[in-house]
C-alpha angles and dihedrals in degrees: 000000000000114000111222105156097260139099114286130174090007097300137085114260112222114219116218116231093248092054100054126093087359129211121320109271093018135270122318132194096256091056092068089075090058104048116135118273091254094060118112116271095240116046125161128198114220118174090340093306123117112236117199116199120238117230109291124245125237088252091056093047095047094046093052088047090052096048093049096041113121094223105032106025139066114332109191124181119272097271090060132061137195121240134174134217098357120139128239119213106221096168143332092292100029124078111144123177114223117206092234132012136188109206143162109292094228089063087071094058094090104065092191094067119115099182142023135222119247092241088061093054122087101175136012124198125198119193105203123232123184092254094046099043098107093044093047096044101039119003104045098041090057091051094045092049093047088054091053100246103161105212134037131180124190116193122194137180115249109187101308095334139078127247120191124206113198128199139182127202118253095211099200091064099021092234132126120246120199117252099181153328112237131197126177092358131035104216112168145119120255100167084301133043117276127196114165128166104226094201104123094192089088087072098043102083 
C-alpha cells in the first residue's frame, strides 16, 4: 500500500521518521537502495511515491511459485532467464517491482544488482492482489509499455482459479494489445512457446 499519512483500511497508518517529510525534491529510483534497515523488504517507486506492499495472499504466493518453478513454470530459451520480485528502473521516479520477470541471462551475471533496465527485460508478470488491482491493471502497464518492454501478463484470481491476460507491445504506438484470456492452461507465444497448467493444487500439498 502507499503510505500517505492518512487512515487506510480502517486504521491510522503511522509514518516512520525517515519517511516524512521525505527527501528534498521527492524520492528517486536510486534512493530505494539506501532505505533504512527497518524499511519493508519490497518497496516500489511509482510517480515518485513509495508503495509498500500489503501482505500477500496464498493465491499470490502459489502463482509466483508456479511461474518460477523449474518443471511447471516459464521455460524461456537459453539466452533468457526467469527472475522473481526484482525491480526495473524505468526512469528517475519510476522503479516498479514485477512479481515475475523474464530477462536477458547476462543481466544475472552481476550478483550485486538490485534492479534491471527495461531493455534487459523481455516479459513482466503482475499477479493481482486487491490492494494492487488499479496499479497492475492501469498504472504499471502504461509505464512498462512506454519503456518498451515487449510482453506483459496479468494474472488474477477468479473464484478459486487463475485467469491470465496476455499482452504484446505494438511498437509503433508503444501500447499493449491483448493476445488472449487464458483459463486452466496458459498457452501463448511470448517470443517462445508457453504452455503452463494454471492449476495451483499441484503446489498445495
